[in-house]
C-alpha positions, -999 to 999 in steps of 0.1 A, spaced: 1 3 0 14 35 -10 5 66 5 -4 97 -20 -13 136 -12 -33 157 -30 -25 195 -22 -61 211 -41 -81 186 -17 -52 183 9 -61 150 19 -41 117 17 -50 89 -6 -41 50 -5 -37 29 -33 -23 -2 -41 20 -12 -51 4 -22 -83 -14 8 -90 -1 29 -113 -29 58 -114 -24 88 -90 -49 114 -95 -68 123 -70 -106 102 -70 -120 138 -58 -107 170 -84 -84 150 -106 -53 166 -95 -20 144 -99 -13 136 -59 24 131 -48 37 104 -37 46 104 4 75 89 11 103 83 43 117 114 29 93 137 21 68 121 55 72 151 77 58 183 49 31 157 50 24 157 93 5 185 101 23 214 124 -11 223 140 -34 206 161 -68 221 178 -70 221 212 -93 228 235 -77 250 261 -87 261 297 -63 290 313 -48 286 342 -52 317 361 -87 330 344 -104 299 333 -114 303 301 -123 279 275 -112 282 243 -107 263 211 -78 272 195 -56 261 162 -22 262 170 11 250 166 21 221 186 52 238 197 32 268 206 30 296 235 -9 301 246 -19 333 248 -51 333 271 -75 359 251 -91 368 282 -64 381 306 -33 370 282 -23 348 306 8 321 292 -1 297 317 -34 266 303 -41 233 306 -58 207 279 -94 204 283 -107 173 265 -117 176 233 -154 175 216 -170 145 209 -157 143 167 -195 142 148 -199 118 125 -208 129 91 -213 96 76 -228 114 41 -203 138 37 -181 139 3 -158 167 -7 -164 191 -21 -200 209 -6 -211 236 -7 -217 248 32 -252 268 29 -244 278 64 -214 294 58 -220 306 23 -190 291 9 -176 257 -6 -150 236 16 -127 210 4 -120 188 32 -128 186 72 -90 207 82 -110 237 54 -140 231 73 -126 237 108 -104 269 99 -134 285 82 -154 278 112 -126 290 136 -125 318 112 -165 332 117 -162 316 157 -183 290 148 -183 260 169 -195 227 161 -227 213 181 -216 183 200 -228 147 194 -246 128 169 -276 145 149 -293 124 126 -328 135 101 -353 125 130 -338 151 155 -348 181 129 -383 167 123 -417 177 140 -423 148 167 -458 160 174 -461 165 136 -451 130 128 -471 117 158 -505 135 145 -499 121 113 -492 85 129 -527 89 144 -542 107 114 -528 71 100 -547 52 120 -581 63 123 -582 67 82 -565 27 84 -596 16 107 -622 37 85 -613 17 59 -618 -21 76 -652 -9 89 -663 -1 59 -655 -34 46 -665 -52 72 -688 -31 101 -727 -40 103 -732 -1 100 -716 -5 65 -736 -30 55 -762 -10 34 -733 15 18 -714 -20 5 -746 -32 -9 -755 3 -29 -718 9 -38 -717 -18 -62 -752 -5 -78 -747 4 -110 -766 42 -110 -751 46 -70 -718 79 -69 -702 83 -39 -700 123 -46 -736 141 -37 -749 165 -60 -738 144 -90 -768 138 -112 -767 96 -124 -772 94 -162 
């Protein structure tokens, strides 16, 4: 297995050693093979971390070099402790590039999304979300109740003695379901 790196997408690609294809699946650009000699070039020197200022207790997420000295935006202190990172939201259908309507831009990869969110002072909501979380549960429940009522009515019309005359007349050729319609 060989590793390739696409600079335009900012992502790693894996291929079998026998493969001659060095094109990115997403953008089609030619990717660079990662070797022992150039491996450090592709390792990020920056990390996202949640930090808590030791002096004032301010919590913030910071994208900073691994070796950088932290400076609190609130009090200016350089003393900090690392906080436990937020759980990562699993985005099962996320494929890059895609247009994010909330931010109004095209996003190239996860790193690009995090960087753009940081520029806009946005954070991802913690936890996993599904489509059902966004639906109106009350409206769904009402629709299910309505469906049960219709199913009961249809069953009664087929089986109940109260609808015996209706069933008998329905088979009559001159019978019309809509009131006010003249039989021809």
